[in-house]
C-alpha positions in Angstrom: -183.4 16.8 45.6 -183.5 14.3 48.4 -180.3 12.3 48.8 -180.4 9.4 51.2 -176.6 8.9 51.4 -176.9 6.3 54.1 -177.9 3.8 51.5 -175.3 4.7 48.9 -171.9 3.1 48.1 -169.4 5.6 46.9 -165.9 4.5 46.0 -163.3 7.0 44.8 -160.4 5.1 43.2 -157.3 7.1 42.4 -155.6 5.8 39.4 -151.9 6.5 40.0 -150.8 6.5 36.3 -153.3 8.9 34.8 -152.3 12.6 35.1 -154.2 15.5 33.8 -153.9 19.3 33.4 -154.6 21.3 36.5 -157.4 23.1 34.8 -160.1 20.4 35.4 -161.0 17.8 37.9 -161.5 14.6 35.9 -164.0 11.9 36.8 -165.6 8.7 35.6 -168.9 7.1 36.6 -169.2 3.3 36.6 -171.9 0.8 37.5 -171.0 -0.7 40.9 -172.1 -4.2 39.7 -171.2 -4.5 36.0 -168.3 -1.9 36.1 -169.7 -0.5 32.8 -169.6 3.2 32.2 -172.7 5.1 33.3 -173.6 7.2 30.2 -175.4 10.5 30.2 -175.7 10.9 33.9 -176.2 14.3 35.5 -173.4 15.8 37.6 -174.8 18.9 39.2 -172.8 21.4 41.2 -174.4 21.3 44.6 -176.4 24.4 45.5 -176.6 25.6 41.9 -178.4 24.9 38.6 -175.2 24.3 36.7 -173.8 21.0 35.8 -172.4 18.6 33.2 -173.4 15.2 31.8 -171.2 12.2 31.6 -169.8 11.0 28.2 -170.1 7.7 26.4 -167.3 6.3 28.5 -168.8 7.7 31.8 -166.2 10.4 32.0 -166.8 14.1 33.0 -164.7 17.1 34.0 -165.3 20.1 36.2 -163.3 23.3 36.1 -160.8 23.4 39.0 -162.0 26.9 40.1 -165.3 25.4 41.2 -163.7 23.3 43.8 -163.5 26.3 46.2 -166.9 27.7 45.2 -169.1 24.6 45.7 -169.4 22.0 48.5 -169.7 19.0 46.2 -171.4 17.4 43.3 -174.7 15.5 43.0 -174.8 12.6 40.6 -178.1 11.2 39.3 -179.0 8.9 36.4 -182.0 6.9 35.3 -182.0 3.6 37.1 -179.4 4.5 39.8 -179.4 5.8 43.3 -178.4 9.4 43.4 -175.2 10.2 45.2 -173.5 13.3 46.7 -169.7 13.6 46.6 -167.8 16.3 48.5 -165.4 18.4 46.5 -162.7 17.7 49.1 -162.9 14.0 48.2 -162.1 14.6 44.5 -158.4 14.5 43.5 -157.0 17.3 41.4 -154.4 15.4 39.6 -155.8 11.9 39.1 -158.9 10.3 37.6 -161.7 10.1 40.2 -163.9 7.0 39.7 -167.3 7.1 41.2 -169.4 3.9 41.4 -173.2 4.2 41.2 -175.6 1.6 42.6 -178.3 0.4 40.2 -181.9 0.4 41.4 -184.1 -2.0 39.6 -187.6 -3.5 40.2 -189.1 -6.6 38.8 -191.8 -6.2 36.2 -195.2 -6.5 37.9 -198.3 -8.0 36.4 -200.8 -5.3 35.3 -203.8 -5.1 37.6 -205.7 -2.2 36.0 -209.2 -3.5 35.3 -210.1 -3.5 31.6 -206.6 -3.1 30.3 -204.1 -5.6 29.0 -200.3 -5.0 29.2 -200.2 -3.6 25.6 -203.4 -1.5 25.8 -202.3 0.0 29.1 -198.9 0.9 27.6 -200.6 2.6 24.6 -203.0 4.5 27.0 -200.0 5.9 29.0 -198.2 7.0 25.9 -201.3 8.8 24.6 -201.7 10.6 27.9 -198.0 11.6 27.9 -198.2 13.1 24.4 -201.4 15.0 25.2 -199.8 16.3 28.3 -196.8 17.9 26.5 -198.3 21.4 26.3 -199.0 21.2 30.0 -195.6 19.8 31.2 -193.3 21.7 28.9 -192.7 25.4 28.9 -194.9 27.5 26.7 -192.9 30.6 27.7 -189.5 31.6 26.3 -186.4 30.0 27.9 -182.8 29.5 27.0 -180.5 26.4 27.3 -176.8 27.1 27.6 -174.9 24.0 26.9 -172.1 22.0 25.4 -172.5 21.0 21.8 -170.2 18.6 19.9 -170.1 16.6 16.8 -167.6 13.9 15.8 -167.2 10.6 14.0 -166.1 7.2 15.5 -164.1 4.6 13.8 -164.1 1.4 16.0 -164.5 3.4 19.1 -161.9 6.1 18.3 -162.9 9.7 18.1 -162.3 11.5 14.8 -162.9 15.2 13.8 -164.1 16.3 17.3 -165.6 19.8 17.1 -166.8 21.4 20.3 -168.8 24.5 21.2 -170.7 26.3 23.9 -174.0 27.5 22.6 -177.1 29.3 24.0 -180.3 28.0 22.5 -183.0 30.7 22.7 -186.3 28.8 22.5 -189.5 30.8 22.3 -191.5 28.1 24.0 -193.5 25.0 22.9 -196.3 27.1 21.5 -193.9 28.3 18.8 -192.2 26.4 15.9 -188.7 25.5 16.9 -187.3 25.6 13.4 -188.8 29.1 12.7 -188.4 31.0 16.0 -185.5 29.5 17.9 -182.3 31.6 17.8 -178.8 30.7 18.8 -175.8 32.5 20.4 -172.4 30.9 20.0 -170.1 31.4 23.0 -167.1 29.4 21.9 -165.9 27.1 19.1 -163.0 24.6 19.0 -161.9 22.2 16.4 -160.1 19.9 18.8 -156.7 19.0 17.4 -155.9 16.6 20.2 -158.0 14.0 18.3 -157.3 12.8 14.8 -158.7 14.7 11.8 -160.0 12.6 8.9 -161.0 14.4 5.7 -162.7 11.3 4.2 -165.2 10.7 7.0 -165.9 14.5 7.4 -166.9 15.2 3.8 -170.5 16.1 3.1 -173.1 13.4 2.2 -173.1 12.6 -1.5 -176.1 10.6 -2.6 -175.5 11.3 -6.3 -172.1 9.6 -6.6 -172.6 7.5 -3.5 -169.3 8.6 -2.1 -170.8 9.0 1.4 -174.3 7.8 2.2 -176.5 6.5 5.1 -177.5 2.9 4.5 -181.3 2.6 4.1 -181.7 6.3 5.0 -181.4 9.9 3.9 -180.3 12.9 5.9 -181.1 16.4 4.5 -178.2 18.8 4.7 -180.2 21.7 6.4 -177.6 23.9 4.8 -174.9 22.1 6.6 -175.7 23.5 10.1 -175.0 20.6 12.5 -176.9 22.0 15.4 -180.0 22.6 13.4 -179.8 19.0 12.1 -179.6 17.8 15.8 -182.6 19.9 16.9 -184.8 18.6 14.1 -184.4 15.1 15.7 -185.8 16.1 19.1 -189.3 14.6 18.6 -190.6 15.8 21.9 -189.8 19.5 21.2 -191.2 19.1 17.7 -194.1 17.0 18.8 -196.7 18.5 16.4 -194.6 18.5 13.2 -192.7 15.8 11.3 -189.4 14.9 12.8 -188.0 11.5 11.7 -189.1 8.0 10.6 -191.1 6.4 12.0 -192.0 8.8 14.7 -193.1 11.2 12.0 -195.6 13.6 13.8 -195.3 12.5 17.5 -198.8 13.9 18.3 -200.7 12.2 15.4 -198.5 9.3 14.1 -196.4 7.8 16.8 -199.0 5.7 18.5 -200.4 4.5 15.2 -196.9 3.5 13.9 -195.7 1.4 16.8 -196.6 -1.5 19.1 -196.3 -0.9 22.8 -195.8 -2.9 26.0 -195.0 -2.2 29.6 -191.4 -2.5 30.8 -189.9 -2.5 34.2 -190.3 0.7 36.1 -187.2 3.0 36.2 -185.9 4.8 39.3 -184.9 8.5 39.3 -184.3 10.8 42.3 -186.6 8.8 44.7 -189.4 8.3 42.2 -190.4 5.3 40.1 -191.3 6.1 36.5 -193.1 4.2 33.8 -190.9 2.5 31.2 -192.8 1.9 27.9 -191.2 -0.3 25.3 -192.1 -0.1 21.6 -191.2 -1.4 18.2 -192.2 -1.4 14.6 -191.2 -2.9 11.3 -191.6 -1.2 7.9 -190.4 -3.4 4.9 -186.7 -3.9 5.5 -186.3 -1.4 8.4 -187.2 -2.0 12.0 -187.2 0.3 15.0 -187.4 -0.1 18.7 -187.1 2.1 21.7 -188.3 3.2 25.1 -190.3 6.0 26.7 -189.8 7.1 30.3 -192.9 8.7 31.7 -193.9 10.1 35.0 -196.6 8.3 37.0 -197.8 11.6 38.5 -198.3 14.0 35.6 -197.3 11.8 32.6 -194.3 14.1 31.8 -191.9 12.5 29.3 -188.5 12.1 30.9 -186.8 10.2 28.1 -187.2 9.0 24.5 -184.8 6.4 23.2 -185.3 5.5 19.5 -183.1 3.2 17.3 -183.7 2.1 13.7 -182.1 -0.9 12.2 -181.7 -2.5 8.8 -183.7 -5.8 8.8 -182.6 -8.6 6.6 -185.7 -10.8 6.4 -183.7 -13.8 5.2 -181.8 -14.0 8.4 -184.2 -16.4 10.0 -184.1 -17.1 13.7 -182.5 -13.8 14.5 -184.2 -10.7 15.9 -184.7 -8.0 13.3 -184.0 -5.4 16.1 -180.8 -6.7 17.6 -177.9 -4.7 18.8 -175.6 -5.5 15.9 -174.0 -2.1 15.1 -173.5 -3.1 11.5 -177.3 -3.0 11.1 -177.8 0.3 12.8 -179.2 3.2 10.7 -179.6 5.8 13.4 -180.0 6.1 17.2 -181.6 9.1 19.0 -181.5 9.5 22.8 -183.1 12.4 24.5 -183.8 13.1 28.2 -185.8 15.8 29.9 -185.6 16.9 33.6 -187.9 18.9 35.7 -186.8 22.4 36.7 -189.1 24.8 38.6 -192.2 22.9 37.6 -191.5 22.4 33.9 -189.6 19.9 31.8 -186.5 21.0 30.0 -184.1 19.3 27.7 -181.2 17.7 29.6 -179.4 16.1 26.6 -180.0 15.1 23.0 -177.8 12.7 21.1 -178.2 11.8 17.5 -176.0 9.2 15.9 -176.1 7.5 12.5 -174.1 4.9 10.7 -172.7 6.0 7.3 -170.6 4.4 4.6 -167.9 6.2 2.6 -166.2 5.0 -0.6 -162.5 5.1 0.0 -160.1 6.3 -2.8 -158.9 3.3 -4.8 -155.6 1.9 -3.6 -154.4 1.4 -7.2 -155.0 4.2 -9.7 -154.0 5.4 -13.1 -152.1 8.7 -12.5 -151.3 10.0 -16.0 -151.1 9.2 -19.7 -148.0 10.5 -21.5 -147.5 10.8 -25.3 -143.9 10.3 -26.5 -143.9 12.2 -29.8 -140.3 11.2 -30.6 -140.5 7.5 -30.1 -144.1 7.3 -31.2 -145.5 5.5 -28.2 -147.7 6.1 -25.1 -147.1 5.2 -21.5 -149.6 4.8 -18.7 -148.3 5.7 -15.3 -149.8 4.3 -12.1 -149.5 5.2 -8.4 -148.2 1.7 -7.4 -145.8 -0.8 -9.0 -147.8 -2.9 -11.4 -148.0 -6.7 -11.4 -146.3 -7.4 -14.7 -148.2 -10.6 -15.5 -151.5 -8.7 -15.3 -150.3 -6.0 -17.8 -149.5 -8.5 -20.6 -153.1 -9.3 -21.4 -154.2 -7.1 -24.3 -157.8 -7.7 -23.3 -157.2 -5.3 -20.4 -156.9 -2.3 -22.8 -159.0 -0.5 -25.4 -157.8 2.5 -27.3 -160.0 4.9 -29.4 -159.0 7.9 -31.5 -161.7 10.0 -33.1 -164.2 7.3 -32.0 -162.3 4.6 -34.0 -160.7 1.6 -32.3 -156.9 1.7 -32.5 -154.7 -1.4 -32.7 -151.6 -1.5 -30.5 -148.6 -3.4 -29.2 -147.6 -3.8 -25.6 -143.9 -3.1 -25.0 -142.0 -5.0 -22.3 -138.5 -5.0 -20.8 -138.4 -1.2 -20.1 -137.7 -1.7 -16.4 -140.3 0.8 -15.2 -142.2 -0.7 -12.3 -144.9 2.0 -12.3 -145.5 2.2 -16.1 -147.0 0.3 -19.0 -145.7 1.2 -22.5 -148.1 1.0 -25.5 -147.3 1.5 -29.2 -150.4 2.6 -31.1 -150.7 1.2 -34.7 -152.7 3.5 -37.1 -154.2 2.6 -40.4 -153.5 6.1 -41.8 -150.5 8.4 -41.6 -152.9 11.3 -41.1 -154.3 9.8 -37.9 -150.8 9.0 -36.7 -149.7 12.5 -37.3 -152.7 14.0 -35.6 -152.2 11.7 -32.6 -148.6 12.6 -32.1 -149.0 16.3 -32.9 -148.7 17.0 -29.1 -151.9 19.1 -29.3 -153.2 18.4 -25.7 -156.6 19.9 -26.4 -157.1 17.7 -29.5 -155.7 14.8 -27.6 -158.3 15.2 -24.8 -161.2 15.6 -27.2 -160.4 12.7 -29.5 -158.4 10.0 -27.6 -160.0 7.5 -25.1 -158.0 4.8 -23.1 -160.0 2.1 -21.3 -158.0 0.1 -18.8 -159.3 -2.6 -16.6 -158.3 -5.8 -14.9 -154.8 -4.7 -13.9 -153.4 -5.4 -10.5 -150.5 -3.9 -8.5 -147.8 -5.9 -6.8 -149.8 -5.7 -3.5 -152.9 -7.4 -5.0 -155.0 -4.3 -5.4 -157.3 -4.2 -8.4 -157.1 -1.1 -10.6 -159.8 1.4 -9.7 -161.5 -0.8 -7.1 -162.9 1.2 -4.1 -163.5 -0.4 -0.8 -166.2 0.9 1.5 -165.7 1.8 5.2 -168.3 2.3 7.9 -168.3 5.1 10.5 -170.6 6.4 13.1 -171.5 10.1 13.1 -172.5 11.8 16.4 -174.2 15.2 17.1 -174.9 15.9 20.8 -176.1 18.7 23.0 -175.8 18.7 26.8 -177.5 21.4 28.9 -175.4 23.1 31.5 -177.8 25.8 32.6 -181.5 26.7 32.1 -182.4 30.4 31.8 -186.2 31.1 32.1 -188.1 34.0 30.5 -185.9 36.7 29.1 -182.9 36.3 31.3 -180.8 35.5 28.2 -177.1 36.1 28.7 -176.0 38.8 26.2 -172.8 37.0 25.1 -171.4 35.4 22.1 -172.2 35.9 18.4 -175.5 35.1 16.7 -175.5 31.9 14.8 -176.6 32.0 11.1 -178.8 28.9 10.7 -177.9 28.9 7.0 -174.2 28.4 7.6 -172.3 25.4 9.1 -171.8 26.0 12.9 -168.0 25.8 12.8 -167.8 28.3 9.9 -168.6 31.1 12.4 -166.0 33.2 14.1 -166.1 33.9 17.9 -163.9 36.6 19.3 -161.6 36.2 22.3 -163.7 38.7 24.2 -166.7 36.4 23.9 -164.8 33.5 25.2 -163.5 35.4 28.2 -167.1 36.5 29.1 -168.4 32.9 29.4 -165.8 31.1 31.6 -168.6 29.8 33.8 -169.5 27.3 31.0 -167.0 24.6 29.9 -166.5 21.9 27.3 -166.8 18.3 28.7 -164.2 16.9 26.3 -164.3 13.1 26.4 -161.3 10.9 27.1 -159.2 9.9 24.1 -160.5 6.4 23.7 -164.0 5.0 24.3 -164.9 1.7 26.0 -161.8 1.6 28.3 -162.8 0.5 31.8 -160.2 1.2 34.4 -158.9 -1.8 36.3 
């Protein structure tokens, strides 16, 4: 890797108020112009094939022990000058902020004879897809990397699960789903971040308690890593992956419109940037392919699908409004010893959960002595709303039962009802305290009540979250040099249902979890 450091601006800002554990060197990458986080950048340990990839907030961490083993780190990212930073320049107890200089080029007019901008873009994409068997490894290889899944609620991390996993790929000639095997090195359910049982429940399309708007995500037996790998359209280029890529080899070009974008810089080379979009009924998608000008190798595929409301005239159907996002897939490949290997894969989707009602009926109690029934609620009831008899219906043995509402009892959480029966037989049966008969023959319908906080009885609000599944390669092992560590992953079980022994963890200390900072979107001053 050729680093022309004379042209680079590297600023290490030591933030005096942010202290960390001595186990890791903490860092953050920022754009030198916009001060925005540089996401998914490579941080390579100089002189090795090991490294880490920056998080959504530009943060990264490196084990402290590597400071004495390696001279420095090399940072590279699409669209930026690469930079080398000496280990001695990195503080051990404060956040190290590294600024990267963006490298851009103006979009040039196409001069290829016989091709328009759009036809040239489509031609390049076709060549890149045809070149996949040549540019990507047909032989077995392993990717040892950091996997995580989590949800986000307005930028805050929830239910962060982390692992170190070896992905044993049999090569691009073999089916990924059928032949790839996995070894789990380490599993952690990170308790430093909040745990939320509502957002972490399984998708439920039958009762609509948790769904993806305008989409459907199969469970794949609940294995999160398998779900993620299915969404790597480059690795699965000759089978169906996701809408509207479908089969990358046969469907992708047909399903999308293309145009040339501005070239993208990476490690001293300018790469093609191909923009694309499509619209299918009420869903639109857009994205970008990064392709080598030399051998048409695919360096990156960014794909986002949005809900498109046609009635919103004058607005782009493919805007960046997160409330319209259905899913977003980002993948990047880098060259290693002549072939392209996965650098990272990120799959996120918006989902909606139905929250438990704030105001609910807790219990129905039969008072056999005083011959009445009371309804008990979880919140104090609004008395005025309880006095309307239209809010109640009582049935016993499928017959409607008359009743009186009793007031003045002084119970804030209860409504008292006195059933009025036409026959003594029904009244005796009702108050016989036979719970089984009571359940089989009695029905109470209650609606329209409100609590003192203004909540409607049984009303469920919906809440939106983002779900992320991500894999970041830390090391590439070619051929059969698989590390015999960890425990085999059962693809039929959820990843974090597996058990990893302490011995397995001790054997893989050279790999580490790149845990993000607690909050996203915070740019240091």
